GUPANU-425195 format. One record per residue: residue number from 1; residue in one letter; x, y, z of N, C-alpha, C in turn. Coordinates in steps of 0.1 Angstrom, whole numbers. Example, Ala and Ser with C-alpha at 12.3 -4.5 7.8 and 13.67 -1.06 7.14 Angstrom:
<nodes>
   lumpa   zafi   neast   nnorth     nup   caeast   canorth    caup   ceast   cnorth     cup
       1      A     132      -57      78      123       -45      78     132      -33      78
       2      S     128      -22      71      137       -11      71     129        0      79
</nodes>
This chain:
<nodes>
   lumpa   zafi   neast   nnorth     nup   caeast   canorth    caup   ceast   cnorth     cup
       1      X      18        9      92       14        12      81      21        2      72
       2      X      34       -3      78       41       -12      71      34      -24      71
       3      X      25      -30      83       19       -41      85       6      -40      75
       4      X       1      -29      74      -13       -28      67      -7      -30      52
       5      X       5      -23      47        8       -27      34      13      -39      29
       6      X      17      -48      40       20       -62      37       7      -70      36
       7      X      -2      -67      46      -16       -74      44     -22      -71      32
       8      X     -22      -57      27      -26       -55      15     -21      -63       3
       9      X      -7      -64       3        0       -73      -8      -5      -86      -6
      10      X      -5      -94       4      -10      -107       7     -23     -109       0
      11      X     -33      -98       4      -45      -100      -1     -47      -98     -17
      12      X     -37      -90     -22      -37       -88     -36     -34     -101     -44
      13      X     -24     -107     -37      -18      -120     -42     -27     -131     -41
      14      X     -35     -131     -31      -45      -141     -28     -55     -140     -37
      15      X     -60     -126     -38      -71      -123     -50     -64     -127     -62
      16      X     -52     -125     -66      -47      -128     -79     -49     -141     -81
      17      X     -45     -151     -71      -45      -165     -74     -58     -170     -76
      18      X     -69     -164     -67      -82      -168     -70     -89     -163     -85
      19      X     -83     -150     -88      -90      -147    -102     -80     -156    -113
      20      X     -67     -158    -111      -62      -168    -121     -68     -181    -121
      21      X     -72     -188    -110      -77      -201    -108     -91     -201    -119
      22      X     -98     -190    -112     -112      -186    -119    -110     -186    -137
      23      X    -101     -176    -138      -97      -174    -153     -91     -186    -158
      24      X     -83     -194    -153      -80      -209    -158     -91     -217    -162
      25      X     -99     -219    -152     -114      -226    -152    -122     -223    -162
      26      X    -123     -209    -165     -130      -201    -174    -127     -203    -188
      27      X    -114     -202    -188     -108      -205    -204    -108     -220    -208
      28      X    -104     -226    -198     -106      -242    -200    -119     -245    -206
      29      X    -129     -240    -198     -141      -244    -202    -147     -240    -214
      30      X    -143     -226    -218     -146      -220    -230    -140     -228    -241
      31      X    -125     -233    -239     -121      -238    -248    -126     -252    -253
      32      X    -129     -258    -242     -135      -272    -244    -150     -270    -254
      33      X    -156     -261    -248     -170      -258    -256    -165     -256    -270
      34      X    -153     -247    -273     -150      -244    -286    -147     -258    -293
      35      X    -138     -267    -288     -136      -278    -297    -146     -287    -297
      36      X    -156     -288    -287     -168      -296    -288    -175     -292    -301
      37      X    -178     -277    -302     -186      -273    -313    -178     -275    -326
      38      X    -165     -274    -327     -159      -276    -338    -160     -289    -345
      39      X    -160     -300    -332     -163      -314    -340    -176     -316    -344
      40      X    -186     -311    -338     -201      -312    -340    -202     -304    -355
      41      X    -194     -296    -358     -196      -288    -371    -192     -300    -380
      42      X    -180     -305    -379     -173      -314    -388    -182     -328    -388
      43      X    -189     -331    -377     -198      -343    -378    -210     -339    -387
      44      X    -216     -328    -387     -226      -322    -395    -221     -323    -410
      45      X    -210     -320    -413     -205      -319    -426    -203     -334    -431
      46      X    -198     -344    -423     -198      -358    -424    -211     -363    -429
      47      X    -221     -358    -420     -233      -366    -422    -240     -360    -437
      48      X    -236     -348    -440     -241      -346    -455    -234     -351    -465
      49      X    -221     -354    -464     -214      -363    -474    -221     -375    -474
      50      X    -224     -382    -463     -228      -396    -461    -243     -396    -466
      51      X    -252     -384    -466     -263      -384    -472    -263     -383    -488
      52      X    -250     -378    -493     -251      -376    -507    -247     -390    -511
      53      X    -239     -397    -504     -235      -411    -508    -249     -419    -508
      54      X    -256     -417    -501     -271      -423    -499    -279     -420    -510
      55      X    -280     -405    -515     -288      -403    -525    -283     -407    -539
      56      X    -270     -411    -539     -264      -414    -553    -257     -404    -559
      57      X    -257     -392    -551     -248      -382    -559    -234     -383    -557
      58      X    -229     -390    -548     -216      -395    -547    -216     -409    -541
      59      X    -204     -414    -546     -203      -430    -539    -198     -428    -526
      60      X    -197     -438    -519     -193      -438    -504    -178     -432    -504
      61      X    -170     -438    -515     -153      -436    -516    -153     -420    -519
      62      X    -159     -416    -527     -160      -401    -532    -163     -393    -521
      63      X    -173     -397    -514     -178      -389    -501    -168     -388    -490
      64      X    -162     -400    -487     -153      -400    -478    -140     -391    -482
      65      X    -137     -394    -494     -123      -387    -500    -126     -372    -499
      66      X    -137     -368    -505     -140      -352    -503    -141     -345    -489
      67      X    -144     -354    -480     -145      -352    -467    -133     -348    -459
      68      X    -126     -360    -464     -112      -360    -458    -101     -349    -465
      69      X    -105     -346    -479      -97      -333    -483    -102     -321    -477
      70      X    -115     -320    -475     -119      -307    -470    -115     -304    -455
      71      X    -115     -317    -447     -112      -313    -431     -99     -313    -430
      72      X     -90     -319    -440      -75      -317    -438     -71     -302    -438
      73      X     -77     -295    -445      -74      -279    -447     -80     -273    -438
      74      X     -90     -278    -433      -99      -269    -421     -90     -265    -409
      75      X     -89     -252    -407      -82      -247    -394     -93     -239    -388
      76      X     -90     -236    -376      -97      -229    -368     -89     -222    -355
      77      X     -92     -208    -351      -83      -203    -342     -70     -203    -343
      78      X     -66     -199    -352      -53      -199    -357     -46     -213    -361
      79      X     -44     -222    -353      -38      -235    -356     -45     -246    -351
      80      X     -58     -246    -349      -66      -257    -342     -70     -265    -358
      81      X     -67     -281    -357      -68      -288    -365     -76     -301    -363
      82      X     -79     -309    -373      -89      -321    -372     -79     -335    -376
      83      X     -85     -345    -371      -76      -358    -377     -88     -369    -375
      84      X     -84     -379    -381      -95      -391    -383     -90     -402    -381
      85      X     -96     -413    -370      -94      -427    -368    -105     -435    -373
      86      X    -100     -445    -373     -111      -456    -374    -113     -464    -361
      87      X    -123     -473    -359     -125      -479    -347    -114     -486    -344
      88      X    -107     -492    -353      -96      -502    -351     -83     -496    -348
      89      X     -83     -481    -347      -71      -475    -344     -64     -471    -354
      90      X     -65     -472    -366      -58      -469    -377     -60     -455    -381
      91      X     -47     -446    -384      -48      -433    -385     -56     -433    -400
      92      X     -64     -422    -404      -71      -422    -417     -66     -407    -422
      93      X     -65     -396    -413      -63      -386    -418     -57     -377    -406
      94      X     -45     -371    -409      -37      -361    -400     -30     -352    -405
      95      X     -31     -338    -407      -26      -329    -415     -10     -326    -411
      96      X      -4     -332    -400        6      -331    -395      15     -342    -393
      97      X       7     -354    -395       14      -368    -394      12     -376    -406
      98      X      16     -372    -418       13      -380    -431      20     -392    -429
      99      X      31     -395    -425       37      -408    -423      28     -418    -416
     100      X      21     -414    -408       15      -424    -399       0     -427    -404
     101      X      -4     -422    -418      -18      -425    -422     -15     -437    -429
     102      X     -28     -445    -424      -27      -460    -428     -23     -470    -418
     103      X     -15     -464    -407       -9      -474    -398     -20     -476    -386
     104      X     -18     -485    -378      -25      -484    -367     -17     -479    -355
     105      X     -23     -473    -346      -15      -466    -336     -21     -472    -323
     106      X     -26     -484    -324      -32      -491    -310     -24     -492    -301
     107      X     -12     -496    -304       -1      -500    -294      10     -488    -291
     108      X       7     -475    -297       16      -464    -296      14     -459    -283
     109      X      24     -456    -276       22      -449    -262      25     -434    -260
     110      X      23     -423    -253       28      -413    -254      39     -412    -244
     111      X      45     -401    -241       58      -401    -232      54     -405    -218
     112      X      41     -406    -213       40      -411    -201      34     -427    -201
     113      X      38     -430    -214       35      -447    -215      21     -449    -215
     114      X      12     -439    -218       -3      -443    -220      -5     -446    -234
     115      X     -16     -455    -236      -21      -460    -248     -32     -450    -254
     116      X     -27     -438    -258      -39      -428    -260     -49     -432    -271
     117      X     -46     -440    -280      -55      -443    -289     -65     -453    -284
     118      X     -61     -462    -275      -68      -473    -268     -79     -462    -259
     119      X     -73     -453    -253      -81      -445    -244     -94     -439    -254
     120      X     -91     -434    -266     -100      -427    -275    -109     -437    -276
     121      X    -105     -449    -282     -115      -459    -286    -124     -462    -274
     122      X    -118     -466    -262     -126      -466    -250    -136     -457    -246
     123      X    -132     -446    -249     -141      -432    -247    -154     -434    -256
     124      X    -151     -438    -270     -160      -439    -279    -171     -448    -275
     125      X    -165     -462    -273     -173      -472    -269    -182     -470    -257
     126      X    -178     -460    -250     -186      -459    -238    -199     -450    -238
     127      X    -194     -439    -245     -205      -426    -247    -205     -422    -261
     128      X    -199     -428    -271     -194      -423    -286    -189     -408    -287
     129      X    -187     -402    -275     -179      -387    -277    -174     -386    -262
     130      X    -163     -378    -262     -159      -373    -250    -145     -366    -252
     131      X    -137     -364    -239     -125      -357    -237    -117     -368    -234
     132      X    -106     -368    -242      -91      -375    -237     -82     -367    -237
     133      X     -71     -368    -227      -58      -362    -223     -49     -372    -225
     134      X     -40     -367    -233      -27      -374    -236     -15     -364    -242
     135      X      -3     -369    -244        6      -360    -249       9     -364    -264
     136      X      13     -351    -272       13      -352    -287      21     -342    -289
     137      X      28     -343    -299       37      -331    -305      31     -320    -309
     138      X      33     -306    -304       26      -294    -308      32     -289    -320
     139      X      25     -287    -330       31      -284    -343      37     -269    -344
     140      X      33     -260    -331       39      -248    -332      54     -245    -329
     141      X      57     -255    -318       70      -256    -314      77     -271    -316
     142      X      72     -280    -321       79      -294    -323      81     -301    -311
     143      X      73     -299    -300       78      -305    -287      65     -312    -283
     144      X      69     -323    -275       55      -330    -267      51     -321    -257
     145      X      37     -321    -259       29      -313    -249      16     -319    -246
     146      X      10     -318    -233       -3      -324    -230     -14     -317    -238
     147      X     -22     -326    -244      -33      -322    -253     -45     -328    -246
     148      X     -57     -320    -247      -69      -326    -246     -77     -322    -257
     149      X     -83     -337    -261      -89      -336    -275    -101     -342    -271
     150      X    -111     -336    -278     -125      -341    -280    -129     -350    -293
     151      X    -133     -361    -290     -134      -370    -300    -149     -375    -300
     152      X    -155     -378    -315     -168      -381    -315    -168     -393    -326
     153      X    -175     -402    -326     -178      -415    -334    -191     -412    -344
     154      X    -187     -413    -358     -195      -414    -368    -198     -428    -373
     155      X    -208     -434    -365     -213      -446    -367    -212     -451    -382
     156      X    -218     -447    -391     -221      -452    -404    -206     -457    -412
     157      X    -198     -449    -409     -183      -449    -415    -174     -456    -405
     158      X    -178     -458    -391     -168      -461    -382    -156     -453    -381
     159      X    -158     -442    -383     -148      -430    -381    -149     -423    -370
     160      X    -139     -420    -363     -136      -411    -349    -129     -399    -353
     161      X    -138     -387    -351     -133      -374    -357    -128     -368    -342
     162      X    -117     -360    -343     -109      -354    -332    -104     -341    -333
     163      X    -103     -332    -324      -96      -321    -324     -92     -317    -310
     164      X     -83     -309    -306      -80      -306    -292     -73     -293    -291
     165      X     -69     -291    -279      -61      -279    -274     -49     -283    -267
     166      X     -39     -276    -267      -27      -277    -260     -27     -271    -249
     167      X     -25     -278    -237      -27      -273    -223     -15     -263    -222
     168      X      -3     -265    -227        7      -254    -228       3     -241    -233
     169      X      -4     -242    -245       -9      -230    -251     -18     -221    -243
     170      X     -27     -230    -232      -35      -223    -225     -28     -219    -213
     171      X     -17     -227    -209       -7      -220    -197      -2     -207    -202
     172      X       4     -207    -214        8      -195    -218      -1     -184    -219
     173      X     -13     -184    -222      -23      -175    -222     -26     -171    -209
     174      X     -27     -180    -198      -28      -177    -185     -15     -169    -179
     175      X      -3     -173    -184        9      -168    -176       6     -152    -181
     176      X       5     -148    -194        3      -136    -197      -5     -128    -190
     177      X     -16     -134    -186      -27      -126    -178     -20     -127    -163
     178      X     -12     -136    -158       -8      -134    -145       3     -123    -144
     179      X      11     -123    -155       23      -112    -156      14      -97    -157
     180      X       5      -97    -163       -5       -83    -165      -9      -81    -150
     181      X     -16      -90    -144      -19       -89    -131     -11      -87    -119
     182      X       2      -92    -121       13       -90    -113      17      -76    -113
     183      X      19      -71    -126       23       -57    -130      13      -46    -123
     184      X       0      -52    -123      -10       -44    -119      -7      -41    -104
     185      X      -8      -53     -98       -5       -55     -84       6      -49     -78
     186      X      18      -48     -85       32       -41     -81      27      -26     -82
     187      X      21      -23     -93       17        -9     -94       9       -3     -82
     188      X      -3      -11     -80      -10        -5     -70      -3       -7     -55
     189      X       4      -18     -54       12       -18     -43      22       -9     -39
     190      X      28       -6     -49       37         6     -50      29       20     -45
     191      X      18       21     -52       12        32     -50       7       32     -38
     192      X      -1       21     -32       -4        20     -18       6       22      -8
     193      X      16       19      -9       32        19       0      32       35      -2
     194      X      33       42     -13       38        55     -15      24       65      -6
     195      X      14       62      -9        3        69      -5       4       66      12
     196      X       6       54      16        7        50      30      17       60      38
     197      X      28       59      31       41        67      36      37       81      37
     198      X      32       85      26       27       100      27      17      102      37
     199      X      10       97      40       -2        97      48       3       94      63
     200      X      13       83      66       17        81      78      27       93      82
     201      X      34       97      73       43       109      78      34      121      81
     202      X      24      124      72       16       135      77       8      131      88
     203      X       4      119      90       -3       117     104       7      118     116
     204      X      20      113     114       28       113     125      32      129     129
     205      X      33      135     117       36       151     120      24      156     128
     206      X      15      152     121        2       162     130       1      153     144
     207      X       2      142     146        4       136     160      12      141     168
     208      X      25      142     163       38       148     169      32      163     172
     209      X      27      169     163       23       184     167      13      186     178
     210      X       4      175     178       -6       176     189      -1      171     202
     211      X      10      160     201       16       157     212      23      168     220
     212      X      33      175     213       42       184     218      39      198     218
     213      X      27      203     212       24       218     210      13      219     218
     214      X      12      232     226        0       238     234      -7      243     222
     215      X     -22      238     221      -31       244     211     -33      258     211
     216      X     -35      264     222      -37       278     225     -23      287     222
     217      X     -13      286     228       -1       294     225       9      290     216
     218      X       7      279     211       15       273     200      29      272     206
     219      X      30      272     220       44       268     226      46      254     228
     220      X      57      249     231       57       233     233      53      232     247
     221      X      45      219     250       39       215     260      50      211     273
     222      X      45      210     284       53       207     295      59      193     295
     223      X      50      185     289       54       170     288      67      170     278
     224      X      69      179     268       79       179     259      90      186     267
     225      X      90      196     275      100       203     284     105      191     293
     226      X      97      181     299      102       170     307     110      162     299
     227      X     108      160     285      116       154     277     128      157     272
     228      X     127      170     268      138       177     262     148      184     272
     229      X     142      188     284      151       196     293     162      188     296
     230      X     160      173     305      171       167     307     182      162     298
     231      X     176      163     285      185       158     274     196      170     271
     232      X     188      182     270      196       195     267     207      196     280
     233      X     203      194     290      213       197     304     225      186     301
     234      X     224      177     296      234       166     294     245      169     282
     235      X     238      177     274      245       181     259     257      190     261
     236      X     267      188     256      280       196     253     277      208     246
     237      X     280      220     252      279       231     244     289      242     248
     238      X     291      252     240      299       263     244     294      271     255
     239      X     281      272     255      277       281     264     268      271     275
     240      X     267      277     287      258       269     295     243      268     291
     241      X     235      259     297      221       259     296     216      268     305
     242      X     207      276     302      201       287     310     186      286     309
     243      X     178      287     319      163       289     320     159      302     324
     244      X     148      306     316      141       319     321     127      315     323
     245      X     122      318     334      110       312     340     101      327     340
     246      X      90      325     330       82       336     329      69      335     335
     247      X      62      347     345       49       344     349      43      357     349
     248      X      30      356     339       23       372     337      16      375     351
     249      X      20      390     350       14       396     364       0      396     366
     250      X      -6      393     375      -20       396     379     -28      391     367
     251      X     -26      380     362      -34       373     351     -46      369     355
     252      X     -50      365     368      -63       363     372     -72      373     371
     253      X     -66      386     374      -75       399     372     -82      399     356
     254      X     -73      397     347      -75       396     334     -88      387     331
     255      X     -87      375     335      -98       364     334    -110      369     340
     256      X    -108      374     354     -119       378     360    -128      390     354
     257      X    -119      399     350     -127       413     346    -131      411     330
     258      X    -124      402     323     -127       404     309    -130      390     303
     259      X    -130      379     310     -136       367     309    -124      357     302
     260      X    -126      343     304     -116       334     301    -111      335     285
     261      X    -121      337     277     -120       338     263    -109      350     260
     262      X    -111      362     266     -100       373     262     -88      370     268
     263      X     -89      362     282      -76       360     288     -67      350     280
     264      X     -74      339     276      -68       333     264     -61      338     254
     265      X     -69      350     246      -63       357     237     -50      365     243
     266      X     -50      370     254      -39       379     260     -27      368     262
     267      X     -29      357     266      -19       346     270     -12      343     258
     268      X     -21      341     245      -16       338     231      -8      349     227
     269      X     -12      360     230       -2       374     225       9      375     232
     270      X      10      373     245       21       374     252      30      364     247
     271      X      25      350     246       35       339     242      41      342     226
     272      X      34      349     218       40       355     205      51      365     207
     273      X      50      374     216       58       383     220      73      375     226
     274      X      70      368     235       82       358     240      91      350     230
     275      X      81      346     220       88       337     208      96      348     199
     276      X      90      360     196       97       368     189     110      376     194
     277      X     109      378     207      119       384     213     131      376     218
     278      X     127      361     217      137       353     222     145      347     209
     279      X     140      350     197      148       345     185     162      349     187
     280      X     171      340     182      169       327     172     165      315     184
     281      X     165      319     195      162       305     204     149      303     205
     282      X     145      291     203      131       285     201     125      276     208
     283      X     133      272     220      129       262     230     120      271     240
     284      X     110      274     238      101       280     248      88      270     249
     285      X      87      269     263       75       259     266      62      266     275
     286      X      51      262     275       40       266     283      43      256     296
     287      X      45      262     306       48       255     318      34      251     326
     288      X      26      259     325       13       258     334       4      270     333
     289      X      -8      272     332      -15       283     334      -9      294     324
     290      X      -6      305     333        4       318     327      17      314     328
     291      X      24      305     331       37       305     333      43      297     321
     292      X      55      303     316       62       299     305      75      299     307
     293      X      82      286     302       96       286     304     105      286     290
     294      X     115      292     291      126       293     277     137      287     281
     295      X     144      278     275      158       273     277     165      279     264
     296      X     176      282     269      188       291     259     201      285     264
     297      X     210      283     256      224       280     257     229      294     257
     298      X     231      300     268      233       315     270     239      318     284
     299      X     246      327     285      251       333     300     239      337     307
     300      X     241      342     320      232       349     327     229      361     323
     301      X     238      370     318      238       383     316     229      384     300
     302      X     233      372     293      225       373     278     213      368     281
     303      X     208      361     291      193       358     295     187      371     301
     304      X     195      378     309      191       389     315     184      398     305
     305      X     194      401     293      190       409     282     177      405     274
     306      X     178      392     271      164       384     265     153      389     273
     307      X     154      386     287      141       387     295     139      401     297
     308      X     147      410     297      144       425     297     138      428     283
     309      X     142      424     273      134       426     260     119      423     259
     310      X     119      410     266      104       404     268      96      412     277
     311      X     103      417     287       95       426     297      89      438     291
     312      X      98      447     284       95       457     276      85      457     268
     313      X      88      447     260       79       447     248      64      441     253
     314      X      64      434     264       50       431     270      43      444     277
     315      X      52      450     286       49       463     290      40      473     281
     316      X      48      473     270       45       483     259      34      480     249
     317      X      29      467     252       19       461     242       4      466     248
     318      X      -3      473     240      -17       477     243     -27      468     240
     319      X     -36      463     249      -47       455     244     -60      463     245
     320      X     -67      460     232      -80       467     232     -90      457     233
     321      X     -96      461     247     -109       452     249    -120      457     241
     322      X    -121      471     240     -132       475     232    -127      490     228
     323      X    -138      499     222     -133       512     217    -131      522     228
     324      X    -134      516     243     -134       529     250    -125      521     262
     325      X    -121      509     260     -112       504     272    -103      494     266
     326      X     -90      501     270      -75       495     268     -70      492     279
     327      X     -61      484     279      -52       482     291     -38      474     288
     328      X     -27      475     297      -14       469     294     -14      458     306
     329      X      -4      449     304       -2       440     314      15      437     315
     330      X      19      433     324       32       432     327      38      416     330
     331      X      49      415     330       55       399     332      67      400     339
     332      X      66      390     350       79       389     357      89      377     353
     333      X      99      378     356      110       367     351     120      363     361
     334      X     123      350     362      136       346     369     146      338     360
     335      X     160      340     362      168       333     353     178      327     363
     336      X     181      314     358      191       304     366     198      297     355
     337      X     211      294     357      221       290     349     225      275     357
     338      X     225      265     346      229       251     350     243      251     359
     339      X     244      241     368      257       240     374     258      225     375
     340      X     267      220     380      272       208     377     263      197     384
     341      X     259      199     397      250       192     405     235      192     401
     342      X     232      200     392      217       201     387     210      188     383
     343      X     199      184     389      188       176     381     180      185     374
     344      X     173      183     363      164       192     356     155      197     365
     345      X     149      190     372      137       197     382     142      207     391
     346      X     156      204     396      161       214     405     165      229     398
     347      X     168      225     386      172       234     376     160      244     374
     348      X     151      239     371      139       248     368     132      254     383
     349      X     136      246     394      131       252     406     136      265     410
     350      X     150      266     408      158       274     408     154      288     403
     351      X     150      286     389      146       297     381     132      302     386
     352      X     122      292     390      113       295     396     112      304     408
     353      X     123      302     417      126       308     430     127      323     425
     354      X     138      324     415      140       339     410     128      346     408
     355      X     118      339     400      108       346     394      98      351     405
     356      X      98      341     416       90       346     429      97      357     435
     357      X     110      360     436      116       373     441     112      383     432
     358      X     113      382     419      106       393     411      93      398     414
     359      X      82      388     416       70       391     421      70      397     434
     360      X      80      393     443       79       399     456      83      414     457
     361      X      92      417     446       97       429     445      89      441     436
     362      X      79      437     435       71       447     430      63      441     414
     363      X      66      431     412       64       426     395      71      434     385
     364      X      69      431     370       74       437     360      90      438     363
     365      X      94      427     368      110       428     369     116      413     363
     366      X     129      414     362      137       403     358     146      401     371
     367      X     147      389     376      156       387     388     166      374     383
     368      X     178      375     385      189       365     382     191      357     394
     369      X     198      346     393      200       337     404     213      345     412
     370      X     221      351     408      232       359     413     228      368     420
     371      X     217      375     417      211       387     426     207      383     440
     372      X     201      368     440      191       364     452     201      353     458
     373      X     212      347     454      221       336     459     222      339     474
     374      X     219      331     483      222       333     496     211      339     505
     375      X     201      345     497      191       352     503     180      342     509
     376      X     174      344     520      162       336     524     150      337     514
     377      X     141      329     513      128       330     504     121      341     511
     378      X     115      349     501      107       362     505      93      357     504
</nodes>
């Protein structure tokens, strides 16, 4: 689940990178269209002023003056502005560079050593309009910043009109989107990890239950006994580890007479009796078929008492097969207590041997190892 979460995070970051790149390209394209259209609007205004001078409504000087006064005050998108050069590189109008008006900027370099006015004039000479990149002071924070300008030539007057966008402003806008995107990704990733951990915990719990619990009896499986038994045998405890080996008497007859489905119900009911009577001890395992094993930290006599309680409760339980047919069933058990030489398999085998002595003595009995120690197999 951790690997899946990391893959999910990496995928989200890659997706964010793609989105940011697309967003940057889209916003840049949008801004370039904006400044292009703004210059086109100003060029239309210049054309009207020029036409007024041709019609005699205004002199050329009046038309140019009115145009410059109007455009100097013209702003768009908060702080977008226009400036005017002539084709010789002389600054005619700039709202934030009053001291440069009337001066030639043809030999002025930006911070990268670029003759930006020459680049503007070169662009105009080639296409009469176009985009030019250079460094210029940003009026918002009074620092040099990269600027992308769109310039166009008005031939009748020999004037170049331009406006631009600051890449740093664009970057700040993109960064704000990145921060929002990162917050969303962190939120989604955190939610994903939380959900993954909850699901994995639930999945592992379910998987563990499937792995260690027998579905029919809800007792532990034998595989779990093979895992837990040797571990419990080595643990230090105030009392010895003991085992009670249960076997349902004549269980095959139940299956033959009433069917395996009813036999499963009987086995489940007896498993519940064993669990109830052995409380607070909880290590009860389905060993195989109708055989059940319980591990307890208890003396032999305590185990006998527990096993007797199970035997009596089982014998007293009435199974109602139908309205006219009821029956009871019995259980036999053997008890063994650990010794220093025991392997776990030997330990279980000794309890199994005691259980078989109980069967041989007429069933429905509890036999402890002390009772049969030294006796030959029956």
